[in-house]
Each structure stands twice: as structure tokens, then as C-alpha cells.
PDB file of N, CA, C and O in Angstrom, chain B, residues numbered from 101:
ATOM      1  N   MET B 101       0.846  -1.161   0.000  1.00  0.00           N
ATOM      2  CA  MET B 101       0.000   0.000   0.000  1.00  0.00           C
ATOM      3  C   MET B 101       0.899   1.233   0.000  1.00  0.00           C
ATOM      4  O   MET B 101       1.924   1.270   0.680  1.00  0.00           O
ATOM      5  N   VAL B 102       0.508   2.211  -0.752  1.00  0.00           N
ATOM      6  CA  VAL B 102       1.254   3.447  -0.875  1.00  0.00           C
ATOM      7  C   VAL B 102       0.812   4.415   0.224  1.00  0.00           C
ATOM      8  O   VAL B 102      -0.384   4.580   0.463  1.00  0.00           O
ATOM      9  N   PHE B 103       1.757   5.040   0.879  1.00  0.00           N
ATOM     10  CA  PHE B 103       1.422   6.021   1.922  1.00  0.00           C
ATOM     11  C   PHE B 103       0.869   7.284   1.279  1.00  0.00           C
ATOM     12  O   PHE B 103       1.477   7.849   0.370  1.00  0.00           O
ATOM     13  N   MET B 104      -0.280   7.716   1.755  1.00  0.00           N
ATOM     14  CA  MET B 104      -0.931   8.909   1.227  1.00  0.00           C
ATOM     15  C   MET B 104      -1.019   9.936   2.352  1.00  0.00           C
ATOM     16  O   MET B 104      -1.923   9.844   3.183  1.00  0.00           O
ATOM     17  N   PRO B 105      -0.112  10.907   2.407  1.00  0.00           N
ATOM     18  CA  PRO B 105      -0.078  11.840   3.535  1.00  0.00           C
ATOM     19  C   PRO B 105      -1.274  12.778   3.622  1.00  0.00           C
ATOM     20  O   PRO B 105      -1.536  13.310   4.701  1.00  0.00           O
ATOM     21  N   ASN B 106      -2.000  13.002   2.555  1.00  0.00           N
ATOM     22  CA  ASN B 106      -3.104  13.966   2.575  1.00  0.00           C
ATOM     23  C   ASN B 106      -4.450  13.342   2.912  1.00  0.00           C
ATOM     24  O   ASN B 106      -5.459  14.048   2.899  1.00  0.00           O
ATOM     25  N   ARG B 107      -4.507  12.075   3.208  1.00  0.00           N
ATOM     26  CA  ARG B 107      -5.755  11.442   3.621  1.00  0.00           C
ATOM     27  C   ARG B 107      -5.438  10.263   4.531  1.00  0.00           C
ATOM     28  O   ARG B 107      -4.320   9.747   4.524  1.00  0.00           O
ATOM     29  N   SER B 108      -6.409   9.847   5.300  1.00  0.00           N
ATOM     30  CA  SER B 108      -6.175   8.768   6.249  1.00  0.00           C
ATOM     31  C   SER B 108      -6.222   7.406   5.561  1.00  0.00           C
ATOM     32  O   SER B 108      -6.808   7.256   4.489  1.00  0.00           O
ATOM     33  N   THR B 109      -5.606   6.436   6.186  1.00  0.00           N
ATOM     34  CA  THR B 109      -5.601   5.081   5.639  1.00  0.00           C
ATOM     35  C   THR B 109      -7.013   4.496   5.569  1.00  0.00           C
ATOM     36  O   THR B 109      -7.340   3.860   4.568  1.00  0.00           O
ATOM     37  N   PRO B 110      -7.874   4.681   6.593  1.00  0.00           N
ATOM     38  CA  PRO B 110      -9.242   4.175   6.441  1.00  0.00           C
ATOM     39  C   PRO B 110      -9.947   4.777   5.223  1.00  0.00           C
ATOM     40  O   PRO B 110     -10.671   4.073   4.518  1.00  0.00           O
ATOM     41  N   ASP B 111      -9.740   6.074   4.970  1.00  0.00           N
ATOM     42  CA  ASP B 111     -10.353   6.692   3.788  1.00  0.00           C
ATOM     43  C   ASP B 111      -9.831   6.054   2.509  1.00  0.00           C
ATOM     44  O   ASP B 111     -10.591   5.817   1.570  1.00  0.00           O
ATOM     45  N   TYR B 112      -8.547   5.779   2.479  1.00  0.00           N
ATOM     46  CA  TYR B 112      -7.932   5.125   1.325  1.00  0.00           C
ATOM     47  C   TYR B 112      -8.555   3.748   1.108  1.00  0.00           C
ATOM     48  O   TYR B 112      -8.864   3.375  -0.024  1.00  0.00           O
ATOM     49  N   LEU B 113      -8.738   2.995   2.188  1.00  0.00           N
ATOM     50  CA  LEU B 113      -9.331   1.654   2.075  1.00  0.00           C
ATOM     51  C   LEU B 113     -10.781   1.731   1.614  1.00  0.00           C
ATOM     52  O   LEU B 113     -11.218   0.903   0.815  1.00  0.00           O
ATOM     53  N   PHE B 114     -11.534   2.716   2.106  1.00  0.00           N
ATOM     54  CA  PHE B 114     -12.909   2.892   1.642  1.00  0.00           C
ATOM     55  C   PHE B 114     -12.942   3.209   0.146  1.00  0.00           C
ATOM     56  O   PHE B 114     -13.806   2.709  -0.575  1.00  0.00           O
ATOM     57  N   GLU B 115     -12.012   4.031  -0.316  1.00  0.00           N
ATOM     58  CA  GLU B 115     -11.956   4.348  -1.746  1.00  0.00           C
ATOM     59  C   GLU B 115     -11.634   3.105  -2.576  1.00  0.00           C
ATOM     60  O   GLU B 115     -12.216   2.903  -3.642  1.00  0.00           O
ATOM     61  N   LYS B 116     -10.717   2.279  -2.098  1.00  0.00           N
ATOM     62  CA  LYS B 116     -10.383   1.043  -2.814  1.00  0.00           C
ATOM     63  C   LYS B 116     -11.585   0.103  -2.848  1.00  0.00           C
ATOM     64  O   LYS B 116     -11.823  -0.563  -3.856  1.00  0.00           O
ATOM     65  N   ALA B 117     -12.336   0.046  -1.761  1.00  0.00           N
ATOM     66  CA  ALA B 117     -13.545  -0.787  -1.733  1.00  0.00           C
ATOM     67  C   ALA B 117     -14.539  -0.294  -2.779  1.00  0.00           C
ATOM     68  O   ALA B 117     -15.124  -1.091  -3.513  1.00  0.00           O
ATOM     69  N   GLU B 118     -14.728   1.017  -2.842  1.00  0.00           N
ATOM     70  CA  GLU B 118     -15.648   1.594  -3.825  1.00  0.00           C
ATOM     71  C   GLU B 118     -15.200   1.266  -5.250  1.00  0.00           C
ATOM     72  O   GLU B 118     -16.029   0.972  -6.111  1.00  0.00           O
ATOM     73  N   GLN B 119     -13.900   1.316  -5.496  1.00  0.00           N
ATOM     74  CA  GLN B 119     -13.381   0.949  -6.823  1.00  0.00           C
ATOM     75  C   GLN B 119     -13.699  -0.501  -7.152  1.00  0.00           C
ATOM     76  O   GLN B 119     -14.084  -0.820  -8.277  1.00  0.00           O
ATOM     77  N   CYS B 120     -13.539  -1.375  -6.171  1.00  0.00           N
ATOM     78  CA  CYS B 120     -13.849  -2.793  -6.389  1.00  0.00           C
ATOM     79  C   CYS B 120     -15.330  -2.977  -6.719  1.00  0.00           C
ATOM     80  O   CYS B 120     -15.680  -3.718  -7.638  1.00  0.00           O
ATOM     81  N   PHE B 121     -16.198  -2.298  -5.962  1.00  0.00           N
ATOM     82  CA  PHE B 121     -17.635  -2.431  -6.199  1.00  0.00           C
ATOM     83  C   PHE B 121     -18.023  -1.891  -7.578  1.00  0.00           C
ATOM     84  O   PHE B 121     -18.837  -2.497  -8.275  1.00  0.00           O
ATOM     85  N   ARG B 122     -17.444  -0.758  -7.970  1.00  0.00           N
ATOM     86  CA  ARG B 122     -17.734  -0.197  -9.306  1.00  0.00           C
ATOM     87  C   ARG B 122     -17.277  -1.146 -10.403  1.00  0.00           C
ATOM     88  O   ARG B 122     -18.005  -1.388 -11.366  1.00  0.00           O
ATOM     89  N   ARG B 123     -16.076  -1.681 -10.258  1.00  0.00           N
ATOM     90  CA  ARG B 123     -15.544  -2.588 -11.285  1.00  0.00           C
ATOM     91  C   ARG B 123     -16.310  -3.900 -11.331  1.00  0.00           C
ATOM     92  O   ARG B 123     -16.414  -4.521 -12.389  1.00  0.00           O
ATOM     93  N   SER B 124     -16.846  -4.325 -10.196  1.00  0.00           N
ATOM     94  CA  SER B 124     -17.616  -5.579 -10.181  1.00  0.00           C
ATOM     95  C   SER B 124     -18.889  -5.443 -11.010  1.00  0.00           C
ATOM     96  O   SER B 124     -19.374  -6.423 -11.576  1.00  0.00           O
ATOM     97  N   ARG B 125     -19.429  -4.232 -11.079  1.00  0.00           N
ATOM     98  CA  ARG B 125     -20.628  -4.016 -11.898  1.00  0.00           C
ATOM     99  C   ARG B 125     -20.288  -4.010 -13.387  1.00  0.00           C
ATOM    100  O   ARG B 125     -21.144  -4.299 -14.223  1.00  0.00           O
ATOM    101  N   ALA B 126     -19.045  -3.684 -13.716  1.00  0.00           N
ATOM    102  CA  ALA B 126     -18.646  -3.582 -15.117  1.00  0.00           C
ATOM    103  C   ALA B 126     -18.129  -4.910 -15.684  1.00  0.00           C
ATOM    104  O   ALA B 126     -18.223  -5.144 -16.889  1.00  0.00           O
ATOM    105  N   ASP B 127     -17.590  -5.770 -14.834  1.00  0.00           N
ATOM    106  CA  ASP B 127     -16.976  -7.006 -15.321  1.00  0.00           C
ATOM    107  C   ASP B 127     -17.596  -8.206 -14.621  1.00  0.00           C
ATOM    108  O   ASP B 127     -17.246  -8.514 -13.482  1.00  0.00           O
ATOM    109  N   SER B 128     -18.510  -8.878 -15.297  1.00  0.00           N
ATOM    110  CA  SER B 128     -19.226  -9.995 -14.677  1.00  0.00           C
ATOM    111  C   SER B 128     -18.358 -11.231 -14.481  1.00  0.00           C
ATOM    112  O   SER B 128     -18.718 -12.110 -13.699  1.00  0.00           O
ATOM    113  N   ASN B 129     -17.217 -11.321 -15.175  1.00  0.00           N
ATOM    114  CA  ASN B 129     -16.351 -12.492 -15.036  1.00  0.00           C
ATOM    115  C   ASN B 129     -15.709 -12.592 -13.656  1.00  0.00           C
ATOM    116  O   ASN B 129     -15.441 -13.695 -13.179  1.00  0.00           O
ATOM    117  N   VAL B 130     -15.461 -11.464 -13.018  1.00  0.00           N
ATOM    118  CA  VAL B 130     -14.802 -11.466 -11.715  1.00  0.00           C
ATOM    119  C   VAL B 130     -15.649 -10.745 -10.657  1.00  0.00           C
ATOM    120  O   VAL B 130     -15.118 -10.248  -9.664  1.00  0.00           O
ATOM    121  N   ARG B 131     -16.940 -10.693 -10.874  1.00  0.00           N
ATOM    122  CA  ARG B 131     -17.837  -9.958  -9.977  1.00  0.00           C
ATOM    123  C   ARG B 131     -17.720 -10.433  -8.532  1.00  0.00           C
ATOM    124  O   ARG B 131     -17.545  -9.618  -7.626  1.00  0.00           O
ATOM    125  N   GLY B 132     -17.812 -11.709  -8.314  1.00  0.00           N
ATOM    126  CA  GLY B 132     -17.762 -12.253  -6.948  1.00  0.00           C
ATOM    127  C   GLY B 132     -16.460 -11.941  -6.244  1.00  0.00           C
ATOM    128  O   GLY B 132     -16.455 -11.568  -5.070  1.00  0.00           O
ATOM    129  N   GLU B 133     -15.346 -12.092  -6.961  1.00  0.00           N
ATOM    130  CA  GLU B 133     -14.041 -11.831  -6.371  1.00  0.00           C
ATOM    131  C   GLU B 133     -13.868 -10.352  -6.022  1.00  0.00           C
ATOM    132  O   GLU B 133     -13.340 -10.016  -4.962  1.00  0.00           O
ATOM    133  N   LEU B 134     -14.317  -9.470  -6.920  1.00  0.00           N
ATOM    134  CA  LEU B 134     -14.191  -8.036  -6.659  1.00  0.00           C
ATOM    135  C   LEU B 134     -15.086  -7.594  -5.504  1.00  0.00           C
ATOM    136  O   LEU B 134     -14.683  -6.757  -4.697  1.00  0.00           O
ATOM    137  N   GLU B 135     -16.289  -8.143  -5.417  1.00  0.00           N
ATOM    138  CA  GLU B 135     -17.166  -7.796  -4.304  1.00  0.00           C
ATOM    139  C   GLU B 135     -16.592  -8.294  -2.983  1.00  0.00           C
ATOM    140  O   GLU B 135     -16.671  -7.595  -1.973  1.00  0.00           O
ATOM    141  N   ALA B 136     -16.013  -9.499  -2.978  1.00  0.00           N
ATOM    142  CA  ALA B 136     -15.383 -10.029  -1.764  1.00  0.00           C
ATOM    143  C   ALA B 136     -14.191  -9.168  -1.351  1.00  0.00           C
ATOM    144  O   ALA B 136     -13.998  -8.899  -0.165  1.00  0.00           O
ATOM    145  N   LEU B 137     -13.400  -8.740  -2.317  1.00  0.00           N
ATOM    146  CA  LEU B 137     -12.264  -7.880  -2.026  1.00  0.00           C
ATOM    147  C   LEU B 137     -12.734  -6.528  -1.493  1.00  0.00           C
ATOM    148  O   LEU B 137     -12.148  -5.999  -0.548  1.00  0.00           O
ATOM    149  N   GLY B 138     -13.776  -5.970  -2.083  1.00  0.00           N
ATOM    150  CA  GLY B 138     -14.341  -4.721  -1.590  1.00  0.00           C
ATOM    151  C   GLY B 138     -14.834  -4.854  -0.158  1.00  0.00           C
ATOM    152  O   GLY B 138     -14.620  -3.960   0.661  1.00  0.00           O
ATOM    153  N   ASN B 139     -15.494  -5.968   0.147  1.00  0.00           N
ATOM    154  CA  ASN B 139     -15.958  -6.206   1.518  1.00  0.00           C
ATOM    155  C   ASN B 139     -14.788  -6.312   2.490  1.00  0.00           C
ATOM    156  O   ASN B 139     -14.865  -5.806   3.610  1.00  0.00           O
ATOM    157  N   ALA B 140     -13.711  -6.962   2.072  1.00  0.00           N
ATOM    158  CA  ALA B 140     -12.524  -7.082   2.926  1.00  0.00           C
ATOM    159  C   ALA B 140     -11.914  -5.703   3.192  1.00  0.00           C
ATOM    160  O   ALA B 140     -11.481  -5.424   4.310  1.00  0.00           O
ATOM    161  N   PHE B 141     -11.879  -4.845   2.177  1.00  0.00           N
ATOM    162  CA  PHE B 141     -11.374  -3.485   2.367  1.00  0.00           C
ATOM    163  C   PHE B 141     -12.237  -2.732   3.381  1.00  0.00           C
ATOM    164  O   PHE B 141     -11.711  -2.016   4.233  1.00  0.00           O
ATOM    165  N   ILE B 142     -13.547  -2.888   3.293  1.00  0.00           N
ATOM    166  CA  ILE B 142     -14.461  -2.213   4.213  1.00  0.00           C
ATOM    167  C   ILE B 142     -14.198  -2.672   5.652  1.00  0.00           C
ATOM    168  O   ILE B 142     -14.110  -1.850   6.564  1.00  0.00           O
ATOM    169  N   VAL B 143     -14.075  -3.972   5.846  1.00  0.00           N
ATOM    170  CA  VAL B 143     -13.840  -4.518   7.189  1.00  0.00           C
ATOM    171  C   VAL B 143     -12.551  -3.958   7.768  1.00  0.00           C
ATOM    172  O   VAL B 143     -12.531  -3.507   8.913  1.00  0.00           O
ATOM    173  N   LYS B 144     -11.477  -3.983   6.991  1.00  0.00           N
ATOM    174  CA  LYS B 144     -10.192  -3.467   7.472  1.00  0.00           C
ATOM    175  C   LYS B 144     -10.260  -1.980   7.758  1.00  0.00           C
ATOM    176  O   LYS B 144      -9.685  -1.511   8.741  1.00  0.00           O
ATOM    177  N   ALA B 145     -10.951  -1.235   6.917  1.00  0.00           N
ATOM    178  CA  ALA B 145     -11.070   0.206   7.120  1.00  0.00           C
ATOM    179  C   ALA B 145     -11.809   0.517   8.421  1.00  0.00           C
ATOM    180  O   ALA B 145     -11.401   1.401   9.175  1.00  0.00           O
ATOM    181  N   VAL B 146     -12.893  -0.209   8.682  1.00  0.00           N
ATOM    182  CA  VAL B 146     -13.670   0.019   9.897  1.00  0.00           C
ATOM    183  C   VAL B 146     -12.842  -0.366  11.127  1.00  0.00           C
ATOM    184  O   VAL B 146     -12.820   0.374  12.111  1.00  0.00           O
ATOM    185  N   GLU B 147     -12.164  -1.514  11.079  1.00  0.00           N
ATOM    186  CA  GLU B 147     -11.324  -1.938  12.203  1.00  0.00           C
ATOM    187  C   GLU B 147     -10.247  -0.896  12.500  1.00  0.00           C
ATOM    188  O   GLU B 147     -10.034  -0.526  13.655  1.00  0.00           O
ATOM    189  N   LEU B 148      -9.577  -0.429  11.459  1.00  0.00           N
ATOM    190  CA  LEU B 148      -8.520   0.560  11.630  1.00  0.00           C
ATOM    191  C   LEU B 148      -9.074   1.882  12.138  1.00  0.00           C
ATOM    192  O   LEU B 148      -8.466   2.521  12.997  1.00  0.00           O
ATOM    193  N   ASP B 149     -10.213   2.294  11.619  1.00  0.00           N
ATOM    194  CA  ASP B 149     -10.815   3.546  12.053  1.00  0.00           C
ATOM    195  C   ASP B 149     -11.177   3.496  13.534  1.00  0.00           C
ATOM    196  O   ASP B 149     -10.970   4.470  14.259  1.00  0.00           O
ATOM    197  N   ILE B 150     -11.709   2.382  13.978  1.00  0.00           N
ATOM    198  CA  ILE B 150     -12.049   2.219  15.397  1.00  0.00           C
ATOM    199  C   ILE B 150     -10.798   2.306  16.255  1.00  0.00           C
ATOM    200  O   ILE B 150     -10.800   2.978  17.287  1.00  0.00           O
ATOM    201  N   LYS B 151      -9.722   1.629  15.840  1.00  0.00           N
ATOM    202  CA  LYS B 151      -8.475   1.678  16.603  1.00  0.00           C
ATOM    203  C   LYS B 151      -7.902   3.091  16.644  1.00  0.00           C
ATOM    204  O   LYS B 151      -7.412   3.533  17.683  1.00  0.00           O
ATOM    205  N   LEU B 152      -7.961   3.796  15.525  1.00  0.00           N
ATOM    206  CA  LEU B 152      -7.448   5.165  15.494  1.00  0.00           C
ATOM    207  C   LEU B 152      -8.276   6.099  16.389  1.00  0.00           C
ATOM    208  O   LEU B 152      -7.726   6.986  17.041  1.00  0.00           O
ATOM    209  N   GLN B 153      -9.585   5.896  16.416  1.00  0.00           N
ATOM    210  CA  GLN B 153     -10.435   6.707  17.285  1.00  0.00           C
ATOM    211  C   GLN B 153     -10.118   6.452  18.750  1.00  0.00           C
ATOM    212  O   GLN B 153     -10.081   7.382  19.556  1.00  0.00           O
ATOM    213  N   LYS B 154      -9.890   5.188  19.091  1.00  0.00           N
ATOM    214  CA  LYS B 154      -9.544   4.847  20.474  1.00  0.00           C
ATOM    215  C   LYS B 154      -8.196   5.449  20.857  1.00  0.00           C
ATOM    216  O   LYS B 154      -8.034   5.954  21.968  1.00  0.00           O
ATOM    217  N   LEU B 155      -7.235   5.398  19.949  1.00  0.00           N
ATOM    218  CA  LEU B 155      -5.931   6.003  20.220  1.00  0.00           C
ATOM    219  C   LEU B 155      -6.060   7.507  20.431  1.00  0.00           C
ATOM    220  O   LEU B 155      -5.424   8.076  21.318  1.00  0.00           O
ATOM    221  N   ALA B 156      -6.882   8.137  19.615  1.00  0.00           N
ATOM    222  CA  ALA B 156      -7.070   9.575  19.728  1.00  0.00           C
ATOM    223  C   ALA B 156      -7.716   9.950  21.059  1.00  0.00           C
ATOM    224  O   ALA B 156      -7.439  11.019  21.603  1.00  0.00           O
ATOM    225  N   LYS B 157      -8.556   9.095  21.575  1.00  0.00           N
ATOM    226  CA  LYS B 157      -9.224   9.354  22.846  1.00  0.00           C
ATOM    227  C   LYS B 157      -8.379   8.913  24.036  1.00  0.00           C
ATOM    228  O   LYS B 157      -8.705   9.234  25.179  1.00  0.00           O
ATOM    229  N   GLY B 158      -7.299   8.182  23.780  1.00  0.00           N
ATOM    230  CA  GLY B 158      -6.467   7.688  24.864  1.00  0.00           C
ATOM    231  C   GLY B 158      -7.050   6.474  25.554  1.00  0.00           C
ATOM    232  O   GLY B 158      -6.617   6.122  26.651  1.00  0.00           O
ATOM    233  N   ASN B 159      -8.022   5.828  24.935  1.00  0.00           N
ATOM    234  CA  ASN B 159      -8.691   4.674  25.530  1.00  0.00           C
ATOM    235  C   ASN B 159      -8.279   3.369  24.890  1.00  0.00           C
ATOM    236  O   ASN B 159      -8.944   2.350  25.077  1.00  0.00           O
ATOM    237  N   TYR B 160      -7.197   3.382  24.140  1.00  0.00           N
ATOM    238  CA  TYR B 160      -6.818   2.175  23.411  1.00  0.00           C
ATOM    239  C   TYR B 160      -6.327   1.106  24.368  1.00  0.00           C
ATOM    240  O   TYR B 160      -5.510   1.371  25.250  1.00  0.00           O
ATOM    241  N   THR B 161      -6.835  -0.102  24.186  1.00  0.00           N
ATOM    242  CA  THR B 161      -6.351  -1.257  24.930  1.00  0.00           C
ATOM    243  C   THR B 161      -5.884  -2.291  23.930  1.00  0.00           C
ATOM    244  O   THR B 161      -6.279  -2.268  22.764  1.00  0.00           O
ATOM    245  N   ALA B 162      -5.049  -3.189  24.390  1.00  0.00           N
ATOM    246  CA  ALA B 162      -4.580  -4.262  23.521  1.00  0.00           C
ATOM    247  C   ALA B 162      -5.764  -5.118  23.105  1.00  0.00           C
ATOM    248  O   ALA B 162      -6.812  -5.099  23.749  1.00  0.00           O
ATOM    249  N   SER B 163      -5.591  -5.876  22.015  1.00  0.00           N
ATOM    250  CA  SER B 163      -6.699  -6.659  21.499  1.00  0.00           C
ATOM    251  C   SER B 163      -7.149  -7.744  22.478  1.00  0.00           C
ATOM    252  O   SER B 163      -8.279  -8.223  22.387  1.00  0.00           O
ATOM    253  N   PHE B 164      -6.285  -8.136  23.407  1.00  0.00           N
ATOM    254  CA  PHE B 164      -6.672  -9.101  24.429  1.00  0.00           C
ATOM    255  C   PHE B 164      -6.744  -8.372  25.766  1.00  0.00           C
ATOM    256  O   PHE B 164      -5.733  -7.902  26.288  1.00  0.00           O
ATOM    257  N   SER B 165      -7.935  -8.287  26.301  1.00  0.00           N
ATOM    258  CA  SER B 165      -8.103  -7.607  27.575  1.00  0.00           C
ATOM    259  C   SER B 165      -7.710  -8.551  28.704  1.00  0.00           C
ATOM    260  O   SER B 165      -7.612  -9.757  28.480  1.00  0.00           O
ATOM    261  N   PRO B 166      -7.484  -8.040  29.905  1.00  0.00           N
ATOM    262  CA  PRO B 166      -7.110  -8.899  31.024  1.00  0.00           C
ATOM    263  C   PRO B 166      -8.196  -9.892  31.407  1.00  0.00           C
ATOM    264  O   PRO B 166      -7.929 -10.879  32.092  1.00  0.00           O
ATOM    265  N   HIS B 167      -9.418  -9.631  30.965  1.00  0.00           N
ATOM    266  CA  HIS B 167     -10.527 -10.520  31.309  1.00  0.00           C
ATOM    267  C   HIS B 167     -10.778 -11.588  30.252  1.00  0.00           C
ATOM    268  O   HIS B 167     -11.707 -12.384  30.388  1.00  0.00           O
ATOM    269  N   GLY B 168      -9.960 -11.615  29.197  1.00  0.00           N
ATOM    270  CA  GLY B 168     -10.126 -12.618  28.163  1.00  0.00           C
ATOM    271  C   GLY B 168     -11.266 -12.326  27.202  1.00  0.00           C
ATOM    272  O   GLY B 168     -11.719 -13.208  26.471  1.00  0.00           O
ATOM    273  N   ARG B 169     -11.720 -11.088  27.210  1.00  0.00           N
ATOM    274  CA  ARG B 169     -12.807 -10.695  26.319  1.00  0.00           C
ATOM    275  C   ARG B 169     -12.381  -9.465  25.549  1.00  0.00           C
ATOM    276  O   ARG B 169     -11.573  -8.664  26.020  1.00  0.00           O
ATOM    277  N   ASP B 170     -12.937  -9.326  24.352  1.00  0.00           N
ATOM    278  CA  ASP B 170     -12.621  -8.129  23.567  1.00  0.00           C
ATOM    279  C   ASP B 170     -13.522  -6.973  24.001  1.00  0.00           C
ATOM    280  O   ASP B 170     -14.295  -7.112  24.949  1.00  0.00           O
ATOM    281  N   ASP B 171     -13.427  -5.855  23.325  1.00  0.00           N
ATOM    282  CA  ASP B 171     -14.171  -4.659  23.700  1.00  0.00           C
ATOM    283  C   ASP B 171     -15.681  -4.805  23.512  1.00  0.00           C
ATOM    284  O   ASP B 171     -16.436  -3.948  23.972  1.00  0.00           O
ATOM    285  N   TYR B 172     -16.129  -5.847  22.860  1.00  0.00           N
ATOM    286  CA  TYR B 172     -17.557  -6.026  22.590  1.00  0.00           C
ATOM    287  C   TYR B 172     -18.179  -7.076  23.489  1.00  0.00           C
ATOM    288  O   TYR B 172     -19.320  -7.482  23.269  1.00  0.00           O
ATOM    289  N   GLY B 173     -17.448  -7.519  24.496  1.00  0.00           N
ATOM    290  CA  GLY B 173     -17.988  -8.492  25.438  1.00  0.00           C
ATOM    291  C   GLY B 173     -17.935  -9.920  24.912  1.00  0.00           C
ATOM    292  O   GLY B 173     -18.533 -10.815  25.509  1.00  0.00           O
ATOM    293  N   GLN B 174     -17.233 -10.149  23.813  1.00  0.00           N
ATOM    294  CA  GLN B 174     -17.129 -11.491  23.257  1.00  0.00           C
ATOM    295  C   GLN B 174     -15.786 -12.076  23.633  1.00  0.00           C
ATOM    296  O   GLN B 174     -14.827 -11.345  23.880  1.00  0.00           O
ATOM    297  N   ALA B 175     -15.720 -13.377  23.677  1.00  0.00           N
ATOM    298  CA  ALA B 175     -14.452 -14.037  23.997  1.00  0.00           C
ATOM    299  C   ALA B 175     -13.428 -13.702  22.927  1.00  0.00           C
ATOM    300  O   ALA B 175     -13.727 -13.752  21.734  1.00  0.00           O
ATOM    301  N   ALA B 176     -12.222 -13.362  23.356  1.00  0.00           N
ATOM    302  CA  ALA B 176     -11.153 -13.022  22.418  1.00  0.00           C
ATOM    303  C   ALA B 176     -10.474 -14.302  21.936  1.00  0.00           C
ATOM    304  O   ALA B 176     -10.193 -15.200  22.730  1.00  0.00           O
ATOM    305  N   PHE B 177     -10.217 -14.376  20.649  1.00  0.00           N
ATOM    306  CA  PHE B 177      -9.549 -15.552  20.085  1.00  0.00           C
ATOM    307  C   PHE B 177      -8.244 -15.170  19.477  1.00  0.00           C
ATOM    308  O   PHE B 177      -7.533 -16.026  18.950  1.00  0.00           O
TER     309      PHE B 177
END
């Protein structure tokens, strides 16, 4: 991935997802693969955005909490 100093990485990932979705409508031969790739970009962008927001607030914790659960109350794996 190329570093883009004028925009955030989550924004970059959202743009790449949008490109995948647009191209999936134009090329039916690889539609499923492009949509899956776009979905993966969205997931990574949201995960990164959440982590960046937590860092900005000073509330960031490691992915494994001391209680063995993640921030959503689910067991951490």
C-alpha cells in the first residue's frame, strides 16, 4: 500500500472498496471476487478507524483484555 499523507488510511481503504464495487458491476467475469475484495477493504477500514479513534481518545487497549474478552464483550480468540 502506498502512503498517502493527505488522507487517512481508512479513507484510502474505503476508496479502494468503492473501486472494487464499481468494477464488479462492469466485469461480470470477476464480480464475486471483486465484491469479496471490496468487503474485505471495508472490514479493514472500519477496524482501523475504530483503533485510530480509540488512540485519539487515549482509551486504546490491547486486542486481548485482562478478562479474556474483547471490547464487545465477546471471547477473544
